[in-house]
N, C-alpha and C positions, 0 to 999 in steps of 0.2 A: 417573474416566477418567485422571487422572495415575497412580494406584495401579495400574490395570490395565496401563498402558502400561510402568511400572515393573517389573512382574512379568514382562512379556513379555520386556523387555529382559534381565532376570536369568536367564530360562529360556534364552534365545538363547545367552547367554554361559556358563551353567552345562555344557550338554551332558552328557558323561559324566564330566567332570573335577570331582567334588565338592570337592575340596580347593582347586583353582584358583578354584572359584566364591566360597569362603569368602575368599579372599585380596582379592578384588576387589569384594566386595558392599559393604564400608564405604563406599567413594566414591560408589557407586550410591545407598546409603540417604541420605548426606549431600546429594547433588544433589536427591534427591526432598524432603528437608526444605527445602532453600534454595528449590526451585520454589514450596513452599506458602507460605514466608515472603514472597517477592517478590510473589506474587498478593495476600496480605494486606496488603502494603504499597501494593499498586496500589489496592485498595478504600479504603483510607485517603485516597488522593489523590482518589477519586472523592467520598468524604465532604465534603472541603474545598471541592470545585467545586460541590457542592449543598446544602450544610447550611443555608443560608438560604432554600431554596426549599421552602416548607412543603407544596405540592402534590406535588413529588416526592420530598421525603424527610420520612416521617412520624417519624423517629427521633430520640430526645432527646439521644442521645451517640454518640460515634464508636464505642465498644465495642458498643453495639446494632446499629450499621449493619454493621460489619465481622462481627459474628457472623451476621447475616442474609445477607450477602454470600458467605461461606464455604458456606452451605447451598445458595444458588441458583446461584451463577454461577462461584465460584473454582475448581471442579474443572476445568472446560474450560480456563481460564486457566493453572493450574497445569501442566496436561499439556503446553500450547504452550510455557511456560517450560522445563519439563524436557527436551522435544524439541531445543529451542535450546541448552541446556547441554550435552547429550550431543554434539549436532553440533559443538560448539565444543570437544569432548573435556575438559569439565570433570572427568569421570569419572577422568581420568588425572592429575590434578593430585595432590599429597601430600594425605593425609588430613588432615594438621594445618592445611593451607591452607583447605581446605573447612570445617573445624570453626571456624576464626577468622572466616570469611565469614559462616557462619550466626550465629554468636555477635554479631558487628558489627549484623546485621540485628535481632536480638532484642534487644539494647540500645536500639537507635534506636525500635524499636517500643513498648517498655515505657515509655521516657522521654517519648514523645509522646503516649501514650494513658492510661496510668496510673501516673505517677511516684510516687505515695505508695504504692501495692500492692506494687511489686517483685515480682509473680508472674507467670509466664507459663504458661499450660496448654497441653500438647500432648496431644491425645486421638487414639488409634488405634482405629478402629473395624473390625469384620470381621477379627479377628485371626487367626481360623481360615485365613484365605487365605495368611498368612506362617508357618504351622506346619510341623512337620517332614513331615507328610503331603504338603503342598503344596510345600514349598520345602528339602528336605532337602539338607545340605551337610555336609562334615567340616572339622573344625579340622586343624591341621597335625598334631596328636597322634593325629588319627582319631577324635575324639569326635564323635558326632552333634550337629549345630546345625540352625538353621533361620533365616529371614530375620528372624523376630520377635526372636530373641536378639540379632542384629545392631542391629536397630532400638533396641532397648532399651538396649544397650551404647552406641551412639552419643548417645543422648539424655542417658545417664549422663555421657559426656564432656562434652557441652555444659553439663550442670549444674554439673560441676566448673570450667570455664572461666568461667561466669557468677557461681559464688560469690564470685569477687573484684569483681564489679561489685555485689554485694549484691542480686543478682536470683535468685529461687527458681524452678526449673522444677518444676511439679506435673503429672506424667504419669498418663495413665488409658489402659487398655487393656481391650477388651470386644470382644464377637462373639457370634454365634449359636451357634457349635459351640466356643467357646472354653473349654477345660477345664483342669483343675489340672495336668495333666502338661505343658501349655505353659508354665504358671507355674514349674513346677521347672527347665525347660530354662532358662528367662529367669534365673532367680535364680543358677543355676550358671555363668552367661556372664558376669554382671557383675564388674566388678573388686572384689576384696575390700579394696584399699587405699583406696579412697574414704572420707572421713571428713566430707563434707557432710551437712546434714540431707537426707534423701531422702522425697519425698511421692509414692508410687507407689501406684496403685489397679488392681487386676486384676479387671475386671468391675463394672459399675455397681451390680450388687446387693450389693456389698461396701461401698459409700458408706453412711454414715449419713445422717440427715435434715440434721444440722447441718453436715457436710462439705459436702453438695450445696448448702445454702443460702448457705454461705461462697463457694463456687466461682461460684454464679449472681449473687451480690452484686456480683463484680468487673465484671460486665457490665450488670447490669439494677438499677433503683433499686427494690429490693423492701421492701415495707413492714414494718418490724420490729415494729409493733403488731399484726401480723397473723400473726406467725411461730408463736406457740405454739398458737394455734387451728387453723392449718394443720396443725402437727405431730400434734396430737391427731387431726384428721380421717384423716390418712395412716396413723397407727398402729391406729386403728379399722378401717379398710379391710384392713389387714395382717392383723388378728386374725381376720377373716371369712374 
């Protein structure tokens, strides 16, 4: 819901001026990220209220609950938050202010949920909706870009800011029609001067079993004694 509204607002503003759309898209992207983060923060507050109620809360950890909440309820909540942010003209604030706000929320989320891991995962699904075919814009030099390249760059900016907090962002991009051309545009848009360790994955099919296991282990209590057996079973299915 939030992403659909985000796309609609982008298209309303872009019109025929593709360069102007590029200039204002960064703030819109950060507003979307912030709305998602606030909704996640809200799910954590719900956990605190219900964590001792076994009947209403079958989850064993705050990470499990927040993962579930993002899948079933946070979409509507994040849309409402995004609407409020835009009504308050957050998208006209300096981009550095919005980045610092997103950074602040992520730091609090990590410290309160997984202070030892220091990893924050951002997953972008249905990336084809943000591709050049759907959201074409032009940089100031006239180079073709899309919203996906802006999203990747803004996440990369957050990664750089969070490096000083010893927090690593691991970002995943996937989608039904997400192809290599989209990846090429993304890579050309990312700043070349960034020296922090980058953990980005384009398409879930490019994730290895061990990478997937490590990411899921941040949220769920996976049985390590069954890891090797499960890996063999998956490999045998892939061979078939």
